[in-house]
C-alpha positions in Angstrom: -11.6 10.7 -1.5 -9.0 12.8 0.2 -5.9 11.4 2.0 -6.1 12.1 5.8 -2.3 12.2 6.0 -1.6 14.8 3.3 -4.9 16.0 1.9 -4.1 14.8 -1.6 -6.5 12.9 -3.9 -6.6 9.1 -3.4 -7.2 6.5 -6.1 -9.6 3.6 -5.8 -8.3 0.0 -6.3 -10.2 -1.9 -9.0 -11.8 -4.3 -6.5 -15.6 -4.7 -6.6 -17.3 -3.7 -3.4 -20.0 -5.8 -1.8 -21.8 -5.8 1.5 -19.0 -8.0 3.0 -16.1 -6.4 1.2 -14.8 -2.9 1.1 -13.6 -0.2 -1.3 -9.8 0.2 -1.1 -8.3 3.7 -1.6 -4.6 4.7 -1.7 -2.8 8.0 -1.7 -0.5 8.3 -4.7 1.9 10.5 -2.6 2.4 8.7 0.7 0.6 5.4 -0.1 -1.7 5.7 3.0 -4.6 3.3 2.6 -8.3 3.8 3.5 -10.9 1.1 3.5 -14.5 2.1 3.1 -17.5 -0.2 3.8 -17.1 -3.8 4.9 -18.7 -5.6 7.8 -17.1 -3.8 10.8 -16.1 -0.3 9.7 -17.5 2.5 7.6 -14.0 4.0 7.3 -10.9 2.1 8.4 -7.4 3.7 8.2 -4.6 1.3 8.8 -1.7 2.9 10.8 1.7 3.8 9.4 3.9 0.8 8.6 7.7 0.9 8.0 8.9 -0.1 4.5 9.8 -3.7 5.5 6.1 -4.2 6.6 4.3 -2.2 4.0 4.6 -3.9 0.6 4.3 -7.5 -0.6 6.8 -9.0 -2.9 5.8 -9.0 -6.6 5.3 -12.4 -8.2 8.0 -12.6 -10.8 5.6 -13.2 -13.7 7.6 -11.3 -16.4 10.2 -10.1 -13.9 13.7 -11.6 -13.4 13.4 -14.2 -10.6 16.8 -13.2 -9.0 15.6 -9.6 -8.1 12.9 -9.0 -5.4 10.5 -6.2 -6.3 7.8 -4.5 -4.1 4.3 -4.9 -5.6 2.2 -1.7 -5.4 -1.0 -2.0 -7.5 -2.3 -2.1 -11.0 0.3 -4.7 -12.1 3.1 -2.4 -11.1 6.2 -2.5 -8.9 7.3 0.2 -6.6 10.1 1.1 -9.0 7.6 1.4 -11.9 7.9 -1.8 -13.8 4.5 -2.8 -15.1 3.6 -6.3 -16.4 0.2 -7.6 -17.2 -1.2 -10.0 -14.6 1.6 -9.3 -12.1 0.4 -9.9 -8.6 1.4 -9.7 -4.9 3.0 -12.9 -3.6 1.3 -12.9 -0.2 4.8 -12.5 1.4 6.4 -9.3 2.5 8.9 -7.5 0.4 12.0 -7.1 2.5 14.2 -4.2 1.4 17.2 -5.3 3.5 17.6 -8.6 1.5 20.5 -8.8 -0.8 18.4 -9.4 -3.9 15.9 -6.5 -3.2 15.5 -4.1 -6.1 17.6 -0.9 -5.4 15.1 1.3 -7.2 12.2 -0.1 -5.2 14.3 0.5 -2.0 14.9 4.1 -3.0 11.2 4.7 -3.8 10.2 3.1 -0.5 12.6 5.5 1.3 11.1 8.5 -0.4 7.5 7.4 0.4 8.5 6.6 4.0 10.0 10.1 4.3 6.7 11.7 3.3 4.9 10.4 6.4 5.0 13.1 9.1 6.2 11.8 12.5 2.9 12.9 14.1 1.1 10.4 11.8 3.3 7.4 12.6 1.7 6.3 15.9 -0.7 3.4 16.0 -3.6 5.7 16.8 -2.6 8.7 14.6 -5.1 7.8 11.8 -8.8 7.8 12.8 -11.1 5.0 11.9 -14.9 5.5 12.1 -16.9 2.5 13.4 -20.3 1.7 12.1 -23.1 2.5 14.5 -25.3 -0.5 15.2 
């Protein structure tokens, strides 16, 4: 699948798709997400989100508990640390917090800078609804 923001190849998350669930795809360059399938959409493209709303905090399994890292995917943090069975916490990673990982913050800034201003509006990315 090709990223609609940059035209680069996307990678598929290792989540099994079913009739009620969807395939999840992410761009390795700008981290734009695309959801394919599911009950309501054939293709859903969530809008741009700023860094403080984009990533979840990594559960510190194998990480120092005093540093907050952003979870990306495949047991990996935004700064590149990879630990088996690491997972997202269900809570947002907040880069402005005192204990936020500086390398995650830098990577978030680089990725955020890759999003063109024209693609940052709520309706800039087009979703395609399933016809009933």
